[in-house]
C-alpha positions in Angstrom: 55.1 -27.0 -20.6 56.8 -23.6 -21.0 55.0 -20.5 -19.9 53.2 -18.3 -22.4 54.7 -14.8 -22.3 52.0 -12.2 -22.5 51.9 -8.4 -23.1 48.8 -6.5 -22.0 47.9 -3.2 -23.6 45.6 -1.1 -21.5 46.7 -2.9 -18.3 45.3 -0.3 -15.9 41.9 -0.1 -17.6 38.8 -1.9 -16.4 39.3 -4.9 -18.7 43.1 -4.7 -18.8 43.3 -5.0 -15.0 41.2 -8.1 -15.0 43.5 -9.5 -17.7 46.5 -8.8 -15.4 44.8 -10.7 -12.6 44.1 -13.6 -15.0 47.7 -13.8 -16.1 49.0 -13.6 -12.5 46.9 -16.5 -11.3 47.6 -18.9 -14.3 50.7 -20.9 -13.7 51.3 -21.3 -17.5 51.1 -17.6 -18.2 53.8 -15.0 -17.6 53.3 -11.2 -17.8 56.3 -10.1 -19.9 55.3 -6.4 -20.1 52.5 -3.9 -20.4 51.8 -1.0 -22.7 50.6 2.2 -20.9 50.2 5.9 -21.6 52.6 6.6 -18.7 55.1 4.9 -16.5 58.0 4.4 -18.9 60.9 2.8 -17.2 58.8 1.7 -14.2 57.3 -1.6 -13.2 53.5 -2.2 -13.2 53.3 -2.7 -9.4 54.9 0.8 -9.0 52.1 2.5 -10.9 49.1 0.3 -10.2 47.7 -0.6 -6.8 45.8 -3.7 -7.8 48.7 -6.0 -8.5 52.1 -7.1 -7.3 53.3 -7.9 -10.9 56.8 -6.4 -11.5 56.3 -6.3 -15.3 58.1 -3.6 -17.1 56.0 -0.7 -18.4 56.4 0.7 -21.9 54.8 3.7 -23.6 56.0 2.8 -27.1 54.4 -0.2 -28.8 57.4 -1.2 -30.9 59.8 -0.9 -28.0 57.5 -3.1 -26.0 57.3 -5.7 -28.7 61.1 -5.6 -29.3 62.1 -6.0 -25.6 59.4 -8.2 -24.1 60.1 -11.4 -26.1 56.4 -12.1 -25.8 54.2 -14.8 -27.4 50.8 -13.2 -27.1 49.5 -9.6 -27.1 46.3 -9.0 -25.2 44.6 -5.7 -26.2 41.7 -3.9 -24.4 42.1 -0.4 -25.6 40.3 1.9 -28.1 39.5 1.1 -31.7 42.0 3.6 -33.3 44.9 2.4 -31.2 43.9 -1.2 -30.9 44.1 -1.6 -34.6 47.6 -0.1 -34.7 48.7 -2.3 -31.8 47.3 -5.5 -33.4 49.0 -4.7 -36.7 52.3 -4.0 -35.0 52.1 -7.3 -32.9 51.5 -9.3 -36.1 54.5 -7.6 -37.8 56.7 -8.7 -34.9 55.4 -12.2 -34.9 53.4 -11.9 -31.6 50.0 -13.4 -31.6 47.2 -11.0 -30.8 44.2 -11.7 -28.6 42.0 -8.7 -29.0 38.8 -7.6 -27.1 38.9 -4.1 -28.5 35.9 -3.6 -30.7 35.0 -1.0 -33.3 37.4 -2.1 -36.1 36.1 -1.5 -39.6 35.6 -4.3 -42.1 38.6 -3.0 -44.0 40.8 -3.1 -41.0 39.7 -6.7 -40.1 40.5 -7.8 -43.7 43.9 -6.2 -43.5 44.7 -7.9 -40.2 43.5 -11.2 -41.5 45.8 -10.9 -44.6 48.7 -10.0 -42.3 48.1 -12.9 -40.0 47.8 -15.3 -42.9 51.0 -13.9 -44.5 52.9 -14.4 -41.2 51.3 -17.8 -40.6 50.5 -17.0 -37.0 47.3 -16.9 -35.0 45.2 -13.9 -34.3 41.9 -13.9 -32.4 39.6 -10.9 -32.3 36.4 -11.4 -30.3 33.6 -8.9 -29.8 32.8 -10.7 -26.5 34.9 -13.1 -24.4 32.1 -14.2 -22.1 31.2 -17.8 -22.8 27.5 -17.1 -22.0 27.5 -14.2 -24.5 28.8 -16.5 -27.2 26.1 -19.1 -26.5 23.5 -16.3 -26.6 24.8 -15.4 -30.1 24.7 -19.1 -31.2 21.2 -19.7 -29.8 20.0 -16.5 -31.6 21.4 -17.9 -34.9 19.5 -21.1 -34.4 16.3 -19.3 -33.6 16.5 -17.0 -36.6 15.7 -19.9 -38.9 12.2 -20.0 -37.4 11.7 -16.4 -36.3 12.8 -13.9 -39.0 11.4 -10.9 -37.2 14.1 -9.9 -34.7 15.4 -6.9 -33.0 18.6 -6.6 -30.8 18.9 -4.4 -27.8 22.4 -4.0 -26.4 23.1 -2.2 -23.1 26.6 -1.0 -22.0 28.2 1.4 -19.6 28.3 5.1 -20.7 32.1 5.0 -21.2 31.9 2.7 -24.2 33.0 4.4 -27.4 31.5 2.4 -30.2 27.8 1.9 -31.0 26.4 -0.5 -31.8 28.5 -2.9 -29.9 30.7 -5.4 -31.6 28.7 -8.1 -29.9 25.4 -6.9 -31.4 26.9 -6.6 -34.8 28.4 -10.1 -34.6 25.0 -11.4 -33.4 23.3 -9.8 -36.4 25.9 -11.3 -38.8 25.2 -14.8 -37.4 21.5 -14.3 -37.5 21.7 -13.2 -41.1 23.2 -16.5 -42.1 19.9 -18.3 -41.1 17.2 -15.6 -41.3 15.0 -15.2 -44.3 16.0 -11.7 -45.4 13.2 -9.2 -45.0 12.5 -5.6 -44.0 10.7 -5.5 -40.7 7.9 -3.2 -39.5 5.2 -1.4 -41.3 6.3 -0.6 -44.8 4.9 2.9 -44.3 6.4 3.6 -40.9 8.0 7.0 -40.4 10.5 8.1 -37.7 9.2 11.2 -36.1 12.5 11.4 -34.2 15.5 10.4 -36.3 17.1 7.1 -35.0 14.0 6.0 -33.2 14.0 2.6 -34.9 17.7 2.1 -34.3 20.4 1.0 -36.7 19.3 -1.1 -39.7 21.3 -4.3 -40.3 19.9 -6.4 -43.2 16.4 -5.3 -42.4 16.6 -5.9 -38.6 17.2 -3.3 -36.0 19.8 -2.8 -33.4 19.3 -0.4 -30.4 22.1 0.8 -28.2 21.7 1.9 -24.6 24.5 3.7 -22.7 24.0 4.2 -19.0 26.2 4.3 -15.8 25.8 1.2 -13.7 25.7 -1.1 -16.7 28.6 -3.4 -17.7 27.6 -5.5 -20.8 24.1 -6.8 -21.6 22.2 -7.9 -24.6 18.8 -9.2 -25.4 17.6 -10.6 -28.8 13.9 -10.4 -29.3 12.2 -12.7 -31.8 8.5 -12.0 -32.6 6.1 -14.5 -34.0 2.3 -15.1 -34.2 1.1 -14.7 -30.7 4.5 -15.2 -29.1 7.8 -13.6 -28.2 11.1 -15.4 -27.7 13.8 -13.4 -25.7 17.4 -14.6 -25.5 19.4 -12.5 -23.1 22.9 -12.4 -21.6 24.2 -10.2 -18.7 27.7 -9.6 -17.6 27.6 -8.1 -14.1 31.4 -8.2 -13.6 34.3 -8.0 -16.0 35.6 -11.2 -14.6 33.0 -12.9 -16.8 35.1 -12.2 -19.8 38.3 -13.9 -18.5 37.3 -17.5 -19.2 37.2 -16.7 -22.9 40.5 -14.7 -22.7 42.2 -17.7 -21.1 41.0 -20.1 -23.8 42.0 -17.6 -26.5 45.5 -17.2 -25.2 46.0 -20.9 -25.1 44.4 -21.5 -28.4 46.1 -18.7 -30.4 49.5 -20.4 -29.8 48.4 -23.3 -32.1 46.7 -21.2 -34.8 48.2 -20.2 -38.1 45.5 -17.8 -39.2 43.0 -15.1 -38.2 39.8 -15.9 -36.2 37.0 -13.4 -35.6 34.6 -14.5 -32.9 35.1 -16.7 -29.9 32.5 -19.2 -31.2 34.9 -20.3 -33.9 37.4 -21.8 -31.4 35.0 -23.3 -28.8 34.4 -27.0 -29.2 
């Protein structure tokens, strides 16, 4: 089996560096290049102290795609640049595996159309942790019986988007099973704006941002005399790499766009 050649955007970031370690330890993966804000003309191991990978560093996305001869583009950057990266990768026939969140529905629709036009795989996942995907699926199952639900997501204070992509995806899945209703007292009034959190189809999402956190979410279902809590915690970013590995291998055999890791897990 030939190696899958991978580009990583944001390779020196918290998630990107874990992705570099993943690619380095997998025999069927090869780090073909990285995209970084600096280090043009150097090798990754010359600008990063966490790896011995001699992958070439590029600062221009199109040059990186042209010269790396890659199969897969892994992106852990910011929403505004992650969207441009993903679009460029598809245009060059490179299959994206994207953990960057915060894309608009319009951007997702555009990327789906481009992937379908090119006939190649593209996976965008709000969360690559297998446990988080199970948390979302279990919440979807519970929503059929508990329509009163609120989501609390907790992340580190460097996270840009709120609510998180995971919480929005969870709410979308819940909405497919939940009897639609507006929760809380019909006469309730926020004495401080935002106190009830974001409203998604009548349920509420609350975002917590604090140093010391990584990625955590709990889904609370209230019923007569009972409370069901479904929670997932990522204490280390290595928790996301199992899903990244599966996605890199799977995207090679896809011919369309997939949003959410739950859609490729058997």
